[in-house]
C-alpha positions in Angstrom: -5.5 -20.9 -3.0 -2.8 -22.8 -0.9 0.9 -21.5 -2.2 0.8 -17.8 -1.8 3.9 -15.5 -2.8 4.0 -12.2 -1.2 6.6 -9.6 -2.2 7.1 -6.8 0.2 5.6 -8.8 3.1 7.2 -6.8 6.0 5.6 -3.6 5.0 2.2 -2.7 6.5 0.1 -4.4 3.7 2.0 -7.5 3.8 1.4 -7.6 7.9 -2.2 -7.2 7.3 -2.5 -9.4 4.1 -0.5 -12.0 6.2 -2.9 -12.1 9.1 -6.3 -12.2 6.9 -4.8 -15.1 4.7 -4.1 -17.0 8.1 -8.0 -16.3 9.2 -9.1 -17.8 5.8 -7.1 -20.9 6.2 -4.6 -21.4 8.8 -2.9 -24.4 6.7 -2.0 -21.9 3.9 1.7 -21.7 2.9 2.8 -18.0 2.5 6.1 -17.3 1.0 7.5 -13.7 2.0 10.1 -11.9 0.1 11.9 -9.6 2.3 15.2 -7.8 2.6 15.5 -8.6 5.9 14.3 -12.3 6.8 15.6 -12.1 10.1 13.5 -9.3 11.3 11.3 -10.1 14.6 9.5 -6.9 14.3 7.2 -8.7 11.2 6.6 -11.8 13.8 5.4 -9.3 16.1 3.2 -7.3 13.8 1.2 -10.1 12.6 0.9 -11.3 16.4 -0.6 -7.9 17.6 -3.2 -8.3 15.1 -3.7 -12.3 14.6 -2.8 -14.4 17.9 -3.6 -17.5 15.8 -1.5 -17.7 12.9 0.9 -20.6 12.1 4.2 -19.6 12.1 5.5 -22.8 10.3 3.4 -21.9 7.4 5.4 -18.7 6.7 8.8 -18.6 5.1 10.7 -15.7 4.5 13.0 -15.5 1.4 15.5 -13.0 0.6 15.5 -12.6 -3.5 16.5 -9.8 -5.7 13.4 -9.0 -7.5 15.5 -7.1 -10.1 17.3 -10.2 -11.3 15.6 -12.1 -13.8 17.3 -15.9 -12.9 16.4 -15.3 -8.9 12.9 -14.7 -9.7 12.4 -17.3 -12.4 14.2 -19.9 -10.4 12.3 -18.9 -7.0 8.8 -19.1 -9.0 9.7 -22.4 -11.0 10.6 -24.2 -7.3 7.4 -22.8 -5.4 5.0 -22.6 -8.2 2.7 -20.4 -6.4 -0.9 -20.3 -6.9 -1.1 -16.6 -6.4 1.7 -13.8 -6.5 0.8 -10.5 -4.6 3.5 -8.0 -5.5 3.5 -5.3 -2.7 7.2 -4.9 -3.4 9.6 -1.4 -3.8 9.9 1.7 -2.6 6.9 3.8 -2.0 8.4 7.5 -0.9 7.0 9.6 -3.9 9.3 12.5 -2.3 12.5 10.3 -2.6 11.9 8.9 -5.9 12.0 12.7 -7.6 15.9 12.3 -6.9 16.2 8.4 -7.3 14.6 7.8 -10.6 16.7 4.9 -11.8 16.3 3.4 -8.7 12.7 3.8 -8.7 12.7 2.1 -12.0 14.7 -0.9 -11.1 13.2 -1.8 -8.0 9.3 -1.2 -9.3 9.4 -1.7 -13.2 12.4 -4.0 -13.5 11.0 -6.2 -10.4 7.4 -6.5 -11.9 8.7 -7.4 -15.6 10.6 -10.1 -13.8 7.5 -11.8 -12.0 5.2 -11.4 -14.9 7.5 -13.0 -17.3 8.8 -15.7 -15.3 5.3 -16.8 -14.9 4.4 -16.4 -18.7 7.8 -18.4 -19.5 7.0 -21.0 -17.3 3.5 -21.5 -18.6 2.0 -21.3 -15.0 -1.7 -20.3 -13.9 -0.5 -18.4 -11.3 -2.4 -15.4 -10.4 -0.8 -12.1 -10.1 -2.1 -9.0 -8.2 0.0 -5.6 -8.9 -0.3 -2.7 -6.2 -0.7 0.5 -8.4 -1.0 3.7 -7.1 -3.5 6.6 -7.2 -0.4 8.8 -7.7 -0.9 8.1 -11.5 -4.0 10.0 -11.9 -4.5 13.3 -13.7 -7.1 14.4 -11.2 -9.2 15.8 -13.9 -12.2 14.4 -12.2 -13.6 14.8 -8.8 -13.8 11.5 -7.8 -11.4 8.9 -9.7 -12.3 5.6 -11.3 -10.8 2.9 -13.2 -11.4 5.1 -16.7 -10.2 8.1 -15.2 -7.2 10.1 -17.0 -3.7 9.0 -15.9 -0.7 11.4 -16.1 1.9 10.6 -13.7 3.7 13.3 -11.6 7.0 11.9 -10.4 9.4 8.9 -10.9 7.3 7.0 -8.4 4.0 7.5 -10.3 5.6 7.2 -13.5 6.8 3.8 -12.8 3.4 2.9 -11.5 2.0 4.2 -14.6 4.1 2.0 -16.9 3.6 -1.1 -15.1 -0.4 -0.3 -15.3 -0.4 -0.1 -18.9 1.7 -3.2 -19.2 -0.9 -5.3 -17.6 -3.5 -4.8 -20.1 -1.2 -5.7 -22.4 0.0 -8.5 -20.8 -3.7 -9.8 -20.3 -4.8 -9.6 -23.6 -1.5 -11.1 -25.7 0.0 -13.7 -22.8 -3.3 -14.8 -21.5 -1.8 -13.7 -17.9 -4.6 -13.6 -15.0 -3.4 -10.4 -13.6 -5.0 -7.5 -11.5 -4.0 -4.2 -11.3 -5.3 -2.5 -7.6 -5.2 1.3 -7.7 -4.6 2.0 -4.3 -5.6 5.1 -2.6 -3.8 6.5 0.6 -4.0 3.6 3.1 -2.6 4.0 6.6 -2.3 2.0 10.0 -0.2 1.5 13.1 2.7 0.1 11.0 3.0 2.9 9.0 6.5 4.9 9.1 6.6 8.6 10.3 7.8 9.6 6.4 3.8 9.7 5.6 1.9 12.7 6.6 -0.7 11.0 8.7 2.0 9.4 11.0 4.3 12.1 10.9 1.4 14.2 12.2 0.3 11.6 15.1 4.0 11.3 16.3 4.9 14.8 16.2 1.8 15.8 18.1 2.9 13.0 20.8 6.5 14.5 20.7 4.8 18.1 21.6 2.8 16.2 24.3 5.8 14.8 25.7 7.3 18.4 25.5 10.1 17.0 23.4 9.6 19.7 20.4 7.6 22.9 20.3 6.5 22.7 16.8 7.1 21.0 13.6 5.8 22.0 9.5 3.6 20.9 6.7 3.0 21.9 3.3 -0.6 22.7 3.8 -3.7 22.2 5.7 -6.3 22.3 2.5 -5.0 19.5 0.7 -7.8 16.8 0.4 -7.0 13.0 0.2 -8.9 9.6 0.5 -7.5 7.8 3.4 -8.2 4.3 4.4 -7.3 1.5 6.8 -4.6 -0.7 5.4 -6.4 -3.7 6.8 -9.5 -2.8 4.9 -7.4 -2.0 1.5 -5.8 -5.8 2.1 -9.6 -7.2 2.4 -10.2 -5.9 -1.1 -6.8 -7.5 -2.3 -8.1 -10.9 -1.1 -11.4 -10.6 -2.6 -9.7 -9.7 -6.1 -7.4 -12.7 -5.8 -10.1 -14.9 -5.0 -11.6 -14.5 -8.3 -11.6 -16.7 -11.4 -10.7 -13.9 -13.7 -8.7 -11.0 -12.7 -9.4 -7.3 -13.4 -8.8 -3.9 -12.3 -10.0 -2.1 -9.7 -9.6 1.3 -7.7 -9.5 0.8 -3.8 -10.1 3.6 -1.8 -13.1 4.9 0.7 -14.7 7.1 -1.6 -14.3 9.7 1.1 -12.3 13.0 1.1 -10.6 14.4 4.2 -8.8 17.6 4.7 -5.3 17.8 6.3 -6.9 20.5 8.8 -9.2 17.8 10.2 -6.4 15.4 10.7 -4.8 18.2 12.7 -8.0 18.9 14.5 -8.5 15.6 15.5 -5.3 14.5 16.6 -4.5 17.4 18.8 -7.7 17.7 20.1 -7.5 14.0 21.3 -4.2 14.7 22.8 -5.8 17.9 24.7 -3.6 20.2 22.5 -4.4 23.2 20.1 -2.8 22.5 16.9 -2.8 25.9 16.0 -0.1 26.6 18.5 2.5 24.1 17.2 2.0 23.7 13.3 4.0 25.9 10.8 2.5 26.0 7.2 5.5 26.0 4.6 4.8 25.8 1.2 8.0 25.2 0.1 8.2 21.6 1.3 5.2 21.0 -1.1 5.8 18.7 -4.3 5.2 20.4 -7.7 2.4 19.7 -9.4 0.5 17.9 -6.6 -3.4 18.4 -7.0 -5.4 20.0 -4.2 -7.6 16.9 -3.8 -7.4 12.9 -4.5 -10.7 11.1 -3.8 -11.4 7.5 -5.3 -15.0 6.7 -6.8 -14.7 2.6 -5.9 -18.3 1.7 -7.0 -16.9 -0.8 -9.5 -15.6 -3.1 -6.4 -18.6 -2.3 -4.6 -20.7 -3.5 -7.4 -19.0 -6.2 -8.4 -17.5 -7.9 -5.2 -19.3 -6.1 -2.4 -16.5 -4.4 -0.9 -16.1 -1.2 0.7 -13.9 0.3 3.3 -15.4 -0.1 6.7 -13.0 2.3 9.1 -13.5 5.9 8.8 -10.8 8.4 8.9 -11.3 9.3 12.9 -11.6 5.6 14.0 -8.3 5.1 12.0 -6.6 7.7 13.9 -7.9 6.7 17.1 -6.4 3.1 16.3 -3.0 4.7 15.4 -2.8 7.0 18.3 -3.7 4.2 20.6 -1.5 1.8 19.4 1.5 4.3 19.0 0.9 5.3 23.0 0.4 1.7 24.1 4.0 1.1 22.6 5.8 4.0 24.0 
């Protein structure tokens, strides 16, 4: 792999993926699609986790992924060895009132990437970031064969893309993988996601900026992993000769209550004195528990998530505190 195109490169996944690619080969050329190509925070984040990266080997590009001509021309010019598609909005809550926006920026963008590679007759490998939100949750631990039943516009778009991938692989010969990612976090996560929201609000309480905050449930169980571990999995997948689909998660469930207990205890606070439960903010049809079964990728590629939830929370808290 010598020319890698990463869409959504400035997000947490793109940052870790870029850093890890340079750890494998410092002479690799990375092209990153980002809405803000002059974003200094992107380079600062990479430098924070990998001080040896080669700045000259990263080129950020502002390309409209929903425009087929732009996408096709870019891929034609670059002829990338691999395309890792991490782009698109990822907030489930925001998708509920913006269904068309999510369709354009998820489905249409994917179609343009896949169709460009096919029409140009390239051998480019493609990794598509899929989501555990697609699952019906009819089983305790979810794998590649588990039932899919999207519950919101975000997961519906991811579901449609996931179905297309198998057809493209069979009928167009596309060398493509759908990586079904479960929740994964890092110090670069935004506050709109639950784990970071809890940490940020707990720190604000510690600084006496606020007294309390609300969450929808303390009983929900989710499979949270470290974003860096998940990007290790993506790299292992994309380096295979023939790509296939994999579930990417820790295989371990954590209750929201445990997140609160750990974070507040770390800051010498009692979460029960500051957290209000408001079930009205829960999303409709959200299951109580979503846990992965990543046995396929463990057996085939030897990958498993290394960082447990408490080490992840510690990393996030310490990084945020040091940056304040």
